[in-house]
Backbone bond lengths (Angstrom), bond angles and torsions (degrees), N, CA, C in turn:
res aa  C-N    CA-C-N  psi(-1)  N-CA   C-N-CA  omega(-1)  CA-C   N-CA-C  phi
1 M - - - 1.504 - - 1.416 114.76 -
2 D 1.400 117.14 14.47 1.536 121.94 -179.92 1.480 104.29 59.55
3 S 1.418 108.45 -135.53 1.423 117.19 -176.99 1.580 113.27 -93.42
4 M 1.298 114.51 8.17 1.451 120.71 177.02 1.518 116.40 -70.91
5 L 1.326 119.75 122.35 1.347 124.91 -178.98 1.476 113.07 -77.36
6 A 1.325 113.35 -49.23 1.506 126.69 -175.15 1.411 114.33 -158.22
7 G 1.322 115.27 153.59 1.345 117.57 179.93 1.580 114.88 -167.61
8 L 1.240 119.69 171.23 1.569 125.91 174.25 1.378 113.36 -116.58
9 Q 1.274 115.44 145.37 1.500 122.90 177.34 1.574 109.98 -126.78
10 S 1.247 118.49 102.92 1.460 123.87 -179.43 1.565 111.99 52.07
11 A 1.392 116.59 41.42 1.337 121.34 177.64 1.465 115.41 -72.15
12 S 1.329 115.12 133.80 1.494 119.77 -179.34 1.505 112.59 -141.43
13 V 1.392 123.22 135.28 1.289 127.52 176.81 1.537 107.53 -125.42
14 I 1.426 114.24 130.95 1.422 118.56 178.80 1.496 107.50 -122.84
15 R 1.349 122.54 143.73 1.450 129.35 173.20 1.418 107.72 -140.02
16 N 1.319 112.60 131.58 1.521 119.07 174.25 1.424 114.60 59.07
17 G 1.307 120.25 26.24 1.490 122.14 -178.87 1.462 116.79 92.18
18 R 1.434 115.18 -2.04 1.422 123.25 -172.63 1.530 110.23 -119.19
19 W 1.422 114.94 131.89 1.380 121.07 176.74 1.530 110.65 -71.27
20 L 1.292 121.97 120.02 1.481 122.68 168.12 1.421 112.24 -82.06
21 I 1.358 121.01 -46.29 1.464 126.38 164.01 1.489 106.26 -130.27
22 R 1.362 117.01 161.43 1.440 121.12 -171.52 1.552 102.33 -146.18
23 D 1.280 126.26 118.40 1.391 130.39 159.86 1.448 108.25 60.98
24 I 1.305 117.49 45.81 1.485 123.47 -179.04 1.637 111.49 -81.75
25 D 1.343 112.01 124.29 1.441 118.55 174.14 1.546 108.74 -114.82
26 L 1.222 120.54 126.85 1.400 125.60 171.77 1.486 116.67 -163.03
27 S 1.416 115.46 159.23 1.378 124.03 174.42 1.418 115.50 -140.55
28 I 1.463 115.69 152.91 1.474 116.50 177.78 1.548 102.24 -132.99
29 R 1.322 113.78 127.51 1.491 121.15 178.49 1.413 114.16 -99.94
30 R 1.305 115.81 163.00 1.486 118.40 -179.68 1.561 108.12 -65.13
31 G 1.297 113.95 139.90 1.546 123.70 -174.34 1.569 116.65 70.84
32 E 1.226 120.48 6.63 1.396 128.37 -177.34 1.607 117.00 -98.92
33 I 1.285 122.15 126.72 1.386 120.51 171.86 1.483 109.95 -101.20
34 V 1.383 112.02 118.81 1.557 119.76 177.16 1.487 102.32 -101.84
35 S 1.401 119.88 132.50 1.283 125.14 163.40 1.568 115.97 -102.50
36 L 1.351 111.74 133.47 1.424 109.99 -174.01 1.603 102.56 -115.96
37 I 1.335 115.10 120.10 1.417 119.90 -177.13 1.443 114.23 -124.31
38 G 1.353 114.44 153.12 1.545 120.11 179.65 1.516 103.10 167.96
39 P 1.381 107.33 162.15 1.624 115.73 179.78 1.548 109.84 -68.10
40 N 1.350 105.50 168.28 1.533 112.62 177.95 1.524 105.25 -55.50
41 G 1.426 110.03 138.39 1.538 113.52 174.99 1.615 115.28 84.56
42 S 1.365 110.58 6.73 1.386 115.89 -169.94 1.615 106.94 -84.27
43 G 1.262 117.94 -15.34 1.500 115.67 -179.61 1.535 115.58 111.45
44 K 1.404 114.93 6.46 1.478 118.71 -174.71 1.595 110.31 -63.60
45 T 1.383 113.30 -49.24 1.441 118.57 178.23 1.541 110.16 -55.54
46 T 1.289 115.94 -46.68 1.520 119.60 -179.61 1.533 109.77 -58.81
47 V 1.141 120.28 -44.92 1.479 123.76 179.53 1.588 108.09 -55.88
48 V 1.331 117.61 -53.91 1.410 123.71 179.16 1.478 113.71 -56.97
49 K 1.379 114.97 -44.86 1.495 118.23 177.83 1.604 110.77 -68.19
50 V 1.258 115.92 -32.86 1.538 113.01 176.48 1.476 111.16 -63.95
51 L 1.443 115.42 -38.66 1.524 118.50 -174.15 1.503 106.62 -70.26
52 S 1.386 110.83 -32.30 1.596 114.00 -172.71 1.480 107.30 -83.12
53 G 1.349 121.72 -7.68 1.389 115.51 172.71 1.625 109.72 96.53
54 S 1.304 119.60 -5.81 1.420 119.52 -179.76 1.485 113.03 -83.32
55 I 1.234 123.24 -9.45 1.463 130.21 -179.90 1.520 104.61 -133.65
56 T 1.366 117.36 129.05 1.522 116.22 170.35 1.454 109.62 -105.57
57 P 1.318 110.76 135.54 1.511 116.65 -168.67 1.557 105.87 -72.85
58 D 1.357 114.54 147.23 1.469 121.59 174.57 1.597 113.20 -68.37
59 S 1.266 114.21 -26.85 1.393 116.86 175.34 1.483 104.90 -153.70
60 G 1.436 117.14 163.13 1.454 121.58 -178.31 1.414 110.55 89.14
61 S 1.356 117.93 179.29 1.409 122.59 -175.21 1.421 118.00 -130.61
62 V 1.365 121.50 151.11 1.413 122.91 177.76 1.605 104.94 -115.86
63 L 1.390 108.61 124.79 1.501 116.59 -175.34 1.575 112.37 -109.72
64 K 1.366 113.81 120.17 1.402 118.92 172.13 1.480 115.50 -124.54
65 S 1.362 114.02 145.11 1.511 117.35 171.68 1.479 110.49 -66.88
66 N 1.319 112.01 148.88 1.676 122.75 178.66 1.413 102.84 -56.44
67 G 1.418 107.35 134.72 1.547 113.48 173.95 1.447 116.92 71.74
68 I 1.313 124.02 3.84 1.392 123.90 -174.95 1.643 105.71 -59.44
69 R 1.372 109.29 138.49 1.505 117.72 168.73 1.478 108.92 -107.04
70 I 1.449 111.74 126.55 1.495 119.84 179.02 1.469 115.04 -110.65
71 G 1.316 111.09 130.78 1.428 118.42 178.88 1.601 101.62 -103.28
72 Y 1.417 123.46 123.52 1.428 124.84 174.69 1.436 117.90 -124.61
73 V 1.402 111.60 125.99 1.491 116.85 179.03 1.501 104.45 -109.30
74 P 1.342 114.83 108.07 1.554 114.35 -179.53 1.473 115.18 -79.51
75 Q 1.263 113.96 160.62 1.509 117.64 177.70 1.526 112.58 -53.99
76 R 1.383 115.89 -47.36 1.312 117.20 -178.37 1.585 104.97 -147.43
77 I 1.329 118.81 156.29 1.402 123.65 170.08 1.606 110.47 -144.45
78 A 1.394 109.77 133.02 1.428 113.31 -173.63 1.608 110.52 -85.10
79 I 1.332 116.64 126.49 1.426 122.14 175.42 1.561 106.10 -116.91
80 D 1.394 111.59 126.12 1.464 120.54 172.66 1.483 110.00 -47.95
81 S 1.302 122.34 127.61 1.368 124.99 -175.75 1.620 107.63 -77.05
82 T 1.338 115.45 -17.85 1.429 117.27 179.12 1.424 115.75 -97.11
83 L 1.349 117.29 2.23 1.501 128.97 -179.29 1.533 107.89 -83.65
84 P 1.354 123.27 120.77 1.442 113.79 169.15 1.443 112.36 -77.82
85 M 1.394 109.66 122.16 1.388 119.30 -176.42 1.437 116.65 -145.74
86 T 1.352 120.89 103.28 1.441 126.50 176.37 1.541 108.22 -72.92
87 V 1.363 113.37 166.92 1.410 123.03 172.06 1.425 109.18 -63.28
88 R 1.307 118.97 -41.21 1.496 121.45 -175.40 1.600 107.05 -65.34
89 R 1.338 114.77 -40.33 1.419 115.05 -179.93 1.509 110.24 -71.99
90 L 1.344 121.14 -31.51 1.386 120.01 177.43 1.599 112.03 -61.32
91 M 1.375 117.00 -33.30 1.315 120.28 176.40 1.406 118.68 -59.51
92 N 1.414 113.26 -27.56 1.635 122.09 -173.62 1.516 113.63 -102.81
93 I 1.361 118.11 8.98 1.451 121.98 172.57 1.475 111.25 -60.39
94 N 1.329 123.43 128.20 1.460 128.86 173.27 1.511 109.19 79.26
95 E 1.400 120.36 -38.63 1.503 116.80 179.21 1.616 102.41 -138.56
96 K 1.345 104.26 148.70 1.596 111.09 -177.92 1.635 106.61 -101.70
97 F 1.253 112.37 129.11 1.415 113.94 174.23 1.453 114.22 -124.51
98 Q 1.336 117.22 162.49 1.466 121.76 -176.39 1.461 110.11 -66.72
99 T 1.435 116.55 149.70 1.514 117.56 -176.88 1.514 108.00 -61.61
100 I 1.292 123.02 -37.00 1.458 122.27 179.58 1.528 110.03 -58.81
101 E 1.225 114.33 -46.66 1.559 118.76 178.55 1.441 112.47 -56.34
102 V 1.291 117.31 -48.19 1.486 123.41 176.85 1.586 115.82 -57.19
103 E 1.330 106.74 -40.58 1.520 111.93 -177.02 1.547 109.55 -78.60
104 E 1.258 113.63 -31.62 1.517 115.26 175.31 1.456 114.85 -63.00
105 A 1.482 114.88 -43.15 1.459 121.98 176.09 1.525 113.11 -64.57
106 L 1.319 116.19 -39.47 1.468 122.02 179.82 1.508 109.98 -64.77
107 D 1.342 111.84 -42.59 1.461 116.98 -176.56 1.550 109.87 -68.10
108 E 1.270 114.86 -35.68 1.535 117.34 179.64 1.543 109.91 -61.23
109 M 1.304 114.23 -31.48 1.491 113.98 -174.70 1.488 108.54 -104.85
110 N 1.375 115.81 16.99 1.569 126.22 170.87 1.456 111.65 64.46
111 I 1.295 121.09 29.94 1.538 122.44 169.85 1.421 116.19 -121.55
112 L 1.242 121.04 19.33 1.481 123.91 172.63 1.637 112.25 -43.25
113 K 1.257 116.73 -43.29 1.414 120.06 -175.94 1.531 110.80 -67.19
114 L 1.397 117.78 -11.33 1.471 120.67 -177.70 1.443 108.96 -103.53
115 A 1.330 118.76 13.94 1.573 121.27 -172.30 1.632 109.82 -60.75
116 D 1.317 118.53 -35.88 1.447 119.74 -175.81 1.464 116.79 -108.06
117 Q 1.393 113.02 20.84 1.490 126.23 -179.96 1.523 107.04 -93.41
118 P 1.281 117.26 135.94 1.562 124.49 174.02 1.603 106.66 -54.03
119 V 1.244 116.32 140.35 1.538 117.79 178.25 1.407 111.79 -76.95
120 Q 1.371 117.49 -14.85 1.526 115.83 170.01 1.463 114.70 -71.07
121 E 1.320 120.35 -18.68 1.412 123.21 177.00 1.602 117.11 -88.56
122 L 1.395 110.91 -8.28 1.489 112.82 174.08 1.474 117.82 -66.53
123 S 1.276 113.55 148.01 1.510 113.22 168.43 1.508 107.78 -78.05
124 G 1.349 114.96 170.92 1.530 118.37 -178.69 1.427 113.65 -57.34
125 G 1.277 119.75 -47.51 1.434 123.03 175.14 1.500 121.05 -60.99
126 E 1.380 112.23 -31.62 1.450 119.27 175.50 1.573 108.74 -70.38
127 F 1.315 113.92 -45.52 1.367 120.04 -178.03 1.642 112.57 -60.33
128 Q 1.317 113.32 -38.38 1.471 120.27 -179.46 1.618 105.30 -64.69
129 R 1.422 119.18 -41.49 1.379 121.73 -178.17 1.486 109.01 -67.80
130 A 1.287 119.46 -32.88 1.462 119.47 177.26 1.509 108.47 -68.65
131 L 1.282 123.90 -38.62 1.396 122.46 -178.07 1.594 105.73 -68.36
132 F 1.271 112.55 -41.14 1.478 115.65 176.55 1.420 114.36 -56.69
133 A 1.355 121.79 -46.46 1.376 128.65 176.04 1.518 109.35 -56.73
134 R 1.311 115.01 -48.85 1.447 120.07 178.45 1.594 113.69 -53.24
135 A 1.395 114.15 -43.31 1.470 115.20 174.05 1.462 117.38 -63.93
136 L 1.346 119.39 -31.31 1.415 128.15 -176.16 1.537 104.72 -72.16
137 L 1.276 124.84 -31.85 1.421 125.83 179.55 1.629 118.99 -48.99
138 R 1.344 105.02 -26.07 1.575 112.69 -176.21 1.535 110.50 -84.88
139 K 1.335 114.25 -9.33 1.514 120.50 -178.32 1.664 104.34 59.68
140 P 1.434 115.64 57.13 1.322 117.58 -170.84 1.433 119.74 -64.43
141 D 1.386 118.83 147.68 1.379 127.27 166.86 1.393 110.60 -73.62
142 L 1.456 114.03 -41.61 1.517 120.04 178.84 1.572 108.42 -128.93
143 L 1.414 111.07 136.09 1.438 118.64 -174.59 1.556 99.35 -113.89
144 L 1.350 108.30 125.10 1.513 116.26 176.13 1.527 104.12 -111.36
145 L 1.339 119.53 122.94 1.464 131.56 -172.88 1.558 106.05 -121.63
146 D 1.330 119.53 113.94 1.333 121.08 169.60 1.579 111.65 -114.78
147 E 1.361 106.92 103.41 1.504 118.82 -179.12 1.456 105.62 55.83
148 P 1.292 125.58 57.47 1.523 129.63 177.44 1.500 112.62 -61.27
149 S 1.328 121.18 -25.36 1.393 120.33 -164.99 1.656 110.11 -99.43
150 Q 1.356 110.79 6.38 1.561 114.63 177.85 1.444 111.48 -64.20
151 G 1.332 120.60 132.82 1.416 121.77 -179.61 1.549 111.10 96.83
152 L 1.310 121.76 -11.60 1.416 127.88 -176.13 1.587 106.12 -94.24
153 D 1.353 114.70 146.49 1.517 112.90 166.02 1.553 110.12 -88.76
154 F 1.280 112.65 -175.77 1.498 117.03 -163.07 1.638 102.98 -62.96
155 K 1.218 119.22 -46.77 1.521 115.40 -177.02 1.476 110.75 -64.62
156 G 1.378 115.68 -35.51 1.313 115.10 172.98 1.562 123.34 -56.83
157 E 1.336 104.71 -39.14 1.512 117.36 179.08 1.514 107.49 -66.99
158 I 1.216 121.22 -48.14 1.521 124.38 177.47 1.524 107.75 -53.73
159 K 1.374 116.03 -52.26 1.522 116.27 178.92 1.490 114.90 -56.27
160 L 1.380 112.57 -43.29 1.549 119.13 -179.87 1.574 110.89 -60.66
161 Y 1.282 114.94 -45.63 1.442 116.97 -177.52 1.623 114.86 -68.91
162 N 1.323 114.04 -32.39 1.543 120.37 169.57 1.422 104.07 -61.88
163 Q 1.316 119.61 -50.74 1.483 119.82 -175.99 1.564 112.41 -58.40
164 I 1.287 118.68 -35.95 1.433 123.24 -179.00 1.523 107.13 -61.35
165 V 1.407 117.84 -48.94 1.292 121.56 178.88 1.472 111.40 -58.36
166 D 1.351 119.49 -49.13 1.505 126.28 179.05 1.613 108.74 -52.03
167 I 1.276 113.17 -46.15 1.472 117.59 -177.18 1.468 108.00 -70.78
168 R 1.180 121.08 -38.37 1.587 119.91 179.41 1.594 105.16 -60.92
169 D 1.319 117.68 -45.22 1.399 124.36 -173.59 1.559 106.27 -65.42
170 R 1.327 118.18 -50.29 1.446 120.89 -176.49 1.502 116.31 -65.47
171 L 1.371 116.84 -41.61 1.448 120.69 178.13 1.548 115.53 -93.16
172 N 1.307 113.84 -8.71 1.575 117.91 -178.55 1.547 103.91 54.35
173 C 1.413 117.63 45.33 1.425 119.81 177.59 1.605 107.24 -95.82
174 G 1.315 112.12 165.58 1.588 115.78 163.82 1.526 105.67 -93.90
175 V 1.426 112.96 155.57 1.441 124.38 -175.02 1.462 110.03 -130.81
176 L 1.280 118.70 124.23 1.572 122.03 169.33 1.508 102.60 -107.87
177 L 1.319 115.78 119.67 1.486 119.64 179.72 1.598 105.77 -118.08
178 A 1.340 114.60 115.97 1.349 119.21 179.25 1.550 103.72 -100.96
179 C 1.343 117.23 123.46 1.579 114.92 -168.32 1.452 106.56 -158.95
180 H 1.215 118.90 148.97 1.593 126.09 179.49 1.542 102.17 -103.13
181 N 1.316 125.38 -16.83 1.490 128.01 -171.23 1.539 106.04 -79.62
182 L 1.300 122.49 74.42 1.406 131.05 -160.61 1.515 113.65 -59.70
183 H 1.443 113.98 -44.91 1.429 118.39 -168.02 1.610 102.34 -74.20
184 M 1.263 128.84 -18.76 1.347 134.15 171.17 1.556 114.94 -74.25
185 V 1.356 107.57 -47.88 1.478 115.88 -176.98 1.559 111.02 -61.41
186 M 1.208 120.90 -44.95 1.531 128.48 -179.50 1.502 116.28 -50.25
187 A 1.362 117.75 -36.84 1.427 121.48 -168.56 1.516 111.26 -55.69
188 Q 1.165 122.49 -49.77 1.624 122.41 -166.87 1.514 111.27 -119.15
189 T 1.412 117.67 -4.85 1.385 117.85 -173.11 1.657 112.26 -65.91
190 D 1.297 116.35 147.54 1.443 117.76 174.33 1.650 111.72 -92.26
191 T 1.361 112.24 -41.00 1.384 113.97 179.37 1.537 105.77 -130.61
192 V 1.352 116.59 146.57 1.433 124.04 173.55 1.439 109.03 -116.79
193 I 1.212 119.49 135.71 1.471 128.90 173.35 1.525 110.01 -126.03
194 C 1.338 111.71 114.67 1.452 121.36 174.52 1.517 117.50 -96.38
195 I 1.326 114.66 119.89 1.495 116.94 -173.29 1.491 109.94 -120.38
196 N 1.291 118.96 152.17 1.325 126.96 166.34 1.600 109.61 -146.77
197 C 1.323 117.07 67.81 1.437 129.10 -166.99 1.504 111.86 87.44
198 H 1.328 108.70 -49.75 1.536 114.28 178.24 1.570 107.61 -116.67
199 I 1.247 126.30 -178.92 1.472 125.38 173.46 1.493 107.66 -80.96
200 C 1.358 117.72 125.53 1.407 121.00 175.51 1.582 107.29 -85.59
201 C 1.305 116.09 -38.67 1.589 117.90 -176.21 1.503 102.49 -169.23
202 V 1.341 111.41 164.23 1.300 128.23 177.26 1.510 115.76 -139.07
203 G 1.286 121.42 134.80 1.529 112.85 176.68 1.619 105.67 174.82
204 T 1.270 113.87 175.09 1.477 120.56 175.33 1.532 116.24 -72.10
205 P 1.161 124.03 157.11 1.505 124.67 179.84 1.561 109.45 -47.40
206 M 1.349 117.59 -38.01 1.503 119.42 -178.28 1.588 111.91 -59.94
207 H 1.311 116.72 -26.29 1.483 119.51 174.37 1.521 110.93 -84.31
208 V 1.252 115.41 -4.24 1.534 106.06 -179.46 1.512 114.86 -106.11
209 V 1.291 108.67 74.48 1.545 117.82 -171.01 1.544 102.74 -133.92
210 N 1.371 115.14 140.80 1.475 126.88 164.29 1.466 113.04 37.26
211 N 1.319 108.77 63.59 1.478 114.21 174.77 1.481 119.38 -119.92
212 K 1.287 118.72 133.54 1.452 118.92 -173.74 1.482 116.25 -62.05
213 S 1.414 117.87 -39.63 1.444 123.95 -176.73 1.548 105.81 -64.37
214 F 1.265 120.02 -35.65 1.510 118.09 -178.11 1.440 108.37 -70.35
215 E 1.371 119.84 -32.71 1.482 120.12 172.80 1.497 110.47 -63.75
216 E 1.267 118.09 -36.75 1.517 123.47 -178.29 1.543 108.92 -62.78
217 L 1.367 114.70 -35.92 1.419 120.73 -171.55 1.559 109.46 -85.11
218 F 1.376 114.02 -39.07 1.482 116.07 -170.66 1.537 113.24 -114.91
219 G 1.278 120.50 -3.73 1.290 130.26 -175.94 1.520 118.60 86.03
220 S 1.354 122.45 163.67 1.455 123.66 -170.78 1.578 111.35 -66.21
221 E 1.276 118.39 -33.68 1.475 119.16 -172.72 1.574 107.71 -71.75
222 A 1.486 118.26 -32.31 1.359 117.32 176.47 1.418 112.33 -73.59
223 A 1.292 122.70 -33.87 1.464 127.27 177.01 1.564 106.34 -64.35
224 R 1.334 120.80 -44.50 1.448 122.11 -177.68 1.561 109.71 -68.48
225 S 1.245 115.30 -41.90 1.525 121.04 -167.44 1.565 108.97 -80.21
226 H 1.258 120.36 -37.72 1.399 126.65 -175.17 1.641 117.54 -100.62
227 A 1.162 115.98 -20.21 1.433 125.41 -178.22 1.634 111.47 47.77
228 L 1.429 114.84 58.42 1.326 115.70 -168.18 1.487 114.60 -111.45
229 Y 1.246 119.50 -136.51 1.522 129.15 -152.22 1.436 112.78 -49.23
230 Q 1.314 117.03 132.06 1.489 128.70 178.66 1.515 112.02 -112.70
231 H 1.402 111.82 110.85 1.486 114.58 177.78 1.501 105.14 -164.86
232 H 1.292 121.48 164.06 1.368 128.80 -177.93 1.513 109.72 -98.71
233 H 1.375 124.61 108.80 1.299 126.42 -177.82 1.545 113.94 -90.96
234 D 1.365 113.38 84.85 1.534 120.63 -164.11 1.591 109.10 -95.05
235 H 1.340 113.31 37.05 1.443 115.05 -177.48 1.474 111.19 -155.74
236 N 1.290 122.53 166.07 1.456 129.66 173.64 1.539 106.63 -126.87
237 H 1.340 109.14 166.44 1.470 116.84 -179.92 1.545 111.98 -116.22
238 L 1.350 108.54 137.30 1.504 113.23 167.99 1.640 113.66 -83.00
239 P 1.227 117.78 167.79 1.527 118.30 -174.83 1.471 108.79 -56.62
240 D 1.352 122.54 -34.23 1.471 122.81 -175.57 1.574 112.09 -85.20
241 G 1.478 110.88 13.67 1.488 109.04 178.03 1.585 115.53 87.27
242 S 1.379 116.25 -10.41 1.568 120.94 177.57 1.531 103.90 -68.55
243 I 1.388 110.56 159.15 1.478 122.82 -170.56 1.592 110.57 -111.30
244 I 1.152 116.09 126.01 1.559 117.67 171.46 1.479 108.35 -104.53
245 S 1.247 123.91 120.98 1.432 126.07 177.37 1.549 109.33 -75.61
246 E 1.401 115.26 142.55 1.377 119.01 179.34 1.555 108.17 -85.57
247 Q 1.232 120.20 -4.53 1.391 121.53 -177.00 1.547 114.58 -102.29
C-alpha cells in the first residue's frame, strides 16, 4: 500500500433505499491532511464512520495498513446524564492508560484542569477537546476528525487547527478532517475531497477556486467569501442519491 495508511475503494452505504455514499474512492497517506467537504447530508460523517470501522459498507472495500492505530473524534457522542463520568474516566473507556499518558493528552488539549470534572458539566467546546485528547492517547497513525471544531469560538478554531498541524508533524500521522468550516479547512490541507453522496472532485486547495458547482453546493456567499473548490458539476441528484448526467 506504499505510504497509504487507509482508503476506500468504491465504498457505498445505502439505508432505507437511499444512498448515503456511493462509489467513494479515497486514500490518506502518512503525513497528509485530507479535508472532506460537502453540504449537510452529503455523506461526510458516513465516510468517516466507514473508515473508523463503525459502519460496514454495503459494497466496496476498506483498505488499512497492517497494525494501523486509528484515533477517532466523532461529531457527537451520547453520554447518559445520570451516569457519573469524569473526564479522566472518559479517557479510559475501552482502553486503560497510565495516569501520566492521560494527563499529557489533556494538557495538550488545554483541559488538564478539567480532568476530574463530570463530563456533563463541560461546555460543547470542552467536550470536543476531551474527545480529541482521548483520540490522541492511542498515538494514532491515522486521525479521523468529524467536525472537531464544533462548539469552539473563532479563536478556539484557529488554535485547534494549528494544533492539528502540530500533531500531524509530531506523530507523522495522516489526518482526515470532515468539516464545513471551509475557510479554516483550506489553510493547511494537502488534498481536498468534495462530496455530495459521491465524489464531485478531488484536488489541492489551489484548484479550489472560482467554480460554479461549488457555488451550487454551498451558495454564492460561500463561493465569494472562501474562493474554494473548482470543478464542473455535470450532473444532478435524484431524491435517493442517484445521479443524472446532464450530458
